C-alpha positions as a Markdown table, in Angstrom:
| # | Residue | x | y | z |
|---|---|---|---|---|
| 1 | Arg | -5.3 | 8.5 | 19.7 |
| 2 | Asn | -4.6 | 11.6 | 17.7 |
| 3 | Arg | -8.3 | 12.6 | 18.2 |
| 4 | Ile | -9.4 | 9.5 | 16.2 |
| 5 | Asp | -11.9 | 6.9 | 17.4 |
| 6 | Tyr | -10.5 | 3.4 | 17.7 |
| 7 | Ile | -11.1 | 0.0 | 19.3 |
| 8 | Ile | -8.9 | -2.7 | 20.6 |
| 9 | Val | -9.5 | -6.1 | 19.0 |
| 10 | Lys | -10.8 | -8.7 | 21.4 |
| 11 | Glu | -10.6 | -12.5 | 21.3 |
| 12 | Gly | -12.9 | -13.9 | 18.6 |
| 13 | Asp | -13.3 | -10.6 | 16.7 |
| 14 | Thr | -13.2 | -10.9 | 12.9 |
| 15 | Tyr | -13.1 | -8.3 | 10.2 |
| 16 | Gln | -16.7 | -9.2 | 9.2 |
| 17 | Ser | -18.1 | -9.3 | 12.8 |
| 18 | Leu | -16.6 | -5.9 | 13.5 |
| 19 | Thr | -17.9 | -4.2 | 10.3 |
| 20 | Asn | -21.4 | -5.6 | 11.1 |
| 21 | Glu | -21.2 | -4.7 | 14.8 |
| 22 | Leu | -19.9 | -1.2 | 14.1 |
| 23 | Glu | -22.3 | -0.6 | 11.2 |
| 24 | Met | -19.4 | 0.3 | 8.9 |
| 25 | Met | -19.1 | -0.3 | 5.2 |
| 26 | Pro | -16.8 | -3.2 | 4.5 |
| 27 | Tyr | -14.1 | -1.0 | 2.8 |
| 28 | Glu | -14.0 | 1.6 | 5.7 |
| 29 | Leu | -12.2 | -0.5 | 8.3 |
| 30 | Ala | -9.6 | -1.7 | 5.8 |
| 31 | Gln | -9.1 | 1.8 | 4.3 |
| 32 | Tyr | -8.8 | 3.5 | 7.7 |
| 33 | Asn | -6.3 | 1.0 | 8.9 |
| 34 | Glu | -4.4 | 0.4 | 5.6 |
| 35 | Ile | -5.0 | -3.4 | 5.7 |
| 36 | Pro | -6.5 | -5.9 | 3.2 |
| 37 | Arg | -10.2 | -6.7 | 3.9 |
| 38 | Asp | -9.3 | -10.4 | 4.4 |
| 39 | Ser | -6.5 | -9.7 | 6.9 |
| 40 | Gly | -6.6 | -11.6 | 10.1 |
| 41 | Leu | -7.0 | -9.6 | 13.3 |
| 42 | Glu | -5.0 | -10.2 | 16.4 |
| 43 | Lys | -6.2 | -9.7 | 20.0 |
| 44 | Gly | -4.9 | -6.3 | 21.3 |
| 45 | Gln | -4.6 | -4.8 | 17.8 |
| 46 | Val | -5.7 | -1.2 | 17.4 |
| 47 | Leu | -8.3 | -0.5 | 14.7 |
| 48 | Tyr | -9.2 | 3.0 | 13.8 |
| 49 | Leu | -12.9 | 3.8 | 13.1 |
| 50 | Gln | -12.0 | 7.1 | 11.3 |
| 51 | Pro | -9.3 | 8.1 | 8.8 |
| 52 | Lys | -5.8 | 8.5 | 10.3 |
| 53 | Arg | -4.2 | 11.9 | 10.2 |
| 54 | Gly | -1.3 | 13.4 | 8.3 |
| 55 | Lys | 0.8 | 13.9 | 11.4 |
| 56 | Ala | 0.8 | 13.0 | 15.0 |
| 57 | Ser | -0.5 | 15.0 | 18.0 |
| 58 | Val | 1.6 | 18.0 | 19.0 |
| 59 | Glu | 3.1 | 16.2 | 22.0 |
| 60 | Phe | 4.8 | 13.7 | 19.7 |
| 61 | Ser | 7.4 | 15.1 | 17.3 |
| 62 | Tyr | 9.4 | 11.8 | 16.8 |
| 63 | His | 9.5 | 8.2 | 17.8 |
| 64 | Thr | 12.6 | 6.2 | 18.6 |
| 65 | Val | 12.4 | 2.8 | 17.1 |
| 66 | Glu | 12.6 | -0.1 | 19.5 |
| 67 | Gly | 13.3 | -3.7 | 18.6 |
| 68 | Asp | 11.8 | -4.7 | 15.2 |
| 69 | Glu | 9.0 | -2.1 | 15.0 |
| 70 | Thr | 7.7 | -1.6 | 11.5 |
| 71 | Met | 6.6 | 1.7 | 9.9 |
| 72 | Tyr | 3.0 | 0.2 | 9.9 |
| 73 | Glu | 3.1 | -0.4 | 13.6 |
| 74 | Ile | 4.4 | 3.1 | 14.2 |
| 75 | Ser | 1.7 | 4.5 | 12.0 |
| 76 | Gln | -0.9 | 2.7 | 14.1 |
| 77 | Met | 0.6 | 3.8 | 17.4 |
| 78 | Tyr | 0.3 | 7.5 | 16.5 |
| 79 | Gly | -2.7 | 7.5 | 14.1 |
| 80 | Val | -0.7 | 8.7 | 11.2 |
| 81 | Lys | -1.2 | 7.7 | 7.6 |
| 82 | Leu | 1.5 | 5.2 | 6.5 |
| 83 | Lys | 2.2 | 7.0 | 3.2 |
| 84 | Arg | 2.6 | 10.3 | 5.0 |
| 85 | Leu | 5.0 | 8.7 | 7.5 |
| 86 | Tyr | 7.2 | 7.5 | 4.7 |
| 87 | Gln | 7.2 | 10.9 | 3.1 |
| 88 | Met | 8.1 | 12.8 | 6.3 |
| 89 | Asn | 11.0 | 10.4 | 6.8 |
| 90 | Leu | 12.3 | 10.5 | 3.3 |
| 91 | Met | 11.9 | 6.7 | 3.0 |
| 92 | Asn | 10.5 | 4.6 | 0.2 |
| 93 | Pro | 7.3 | 2.5 | 0.8 |
| 94 | Gly | 8.3 | -0.9 | 2.1 |
| 95 | Glu | 11.5 | 0.3 | 3.7 |
| 96 | Glu | 11.7 | -0.4 | 7.5 |
| 97 | Pro | 13.6 | 1.5 | 10.2 |
| 98 | Glu | 16.4 | 0.1 | 12.3 |
| 99 | Thr | 16.4 | 0.0 | 16.1 |
| 100 | Gly | 17.4 | 3.4 | 17.5 |
| 101 | Asp | 16.2 | 5.4 | 14.3 |
| 102 | Glu | 14.2 | 8.5 | 15.0 |
| 103 | Ile | 11.0 | 8.5 | 13.0 |
| 104 | His | 9.6 | 12.0 | 12.5 |
| 105 | Leu | 5.9 | 12.2 | 13.2 |
| 106 | Arg | 5.0 | 15.9 | 12.6 |
| 107 | Lys | 7.6 | 17.5 | 10.3 |
| 108 | Lys | 9.6 | 16.4 | 7.3 |
| 109 | Lys | 13.0 | 15.0 | 8.2 |
| 110 | Lys | 15.9 | 17.3 | 7.0 |
| 111 | Met | 18.1 | 16.0 | 4.3 |
| 112 | Ser | 21.5 | 15.1 | 5.6 |
| 113 | Val | 24.4 | 16.7 | 3.8 |
| 114 | Pro | 27.3 | 14.3 | 3.1 |
């Protein structure tokens, strides 16, 4: 995804077992995926093995939010740093999009004029 190596978490994988198996420093997995070191992992979860990028691949300019998707989930889907995703979409960290919102993945959203 987005030219970044990643794995899909399998049943029984833990943060500790993966850092050992992948020969990574304990902070790397947490930092690359923007998660706490003690976070639980879920089967099917995407974990990046390299830092995420500042924008999505060229084929993805925006994402239309479905259901209760969070900014973090969108960031993991496209391999884009969460902080950068908030900046591009003129949102404050912690804000979440609503169903149907378009989340810009490559360029900064234009300010809407009232």
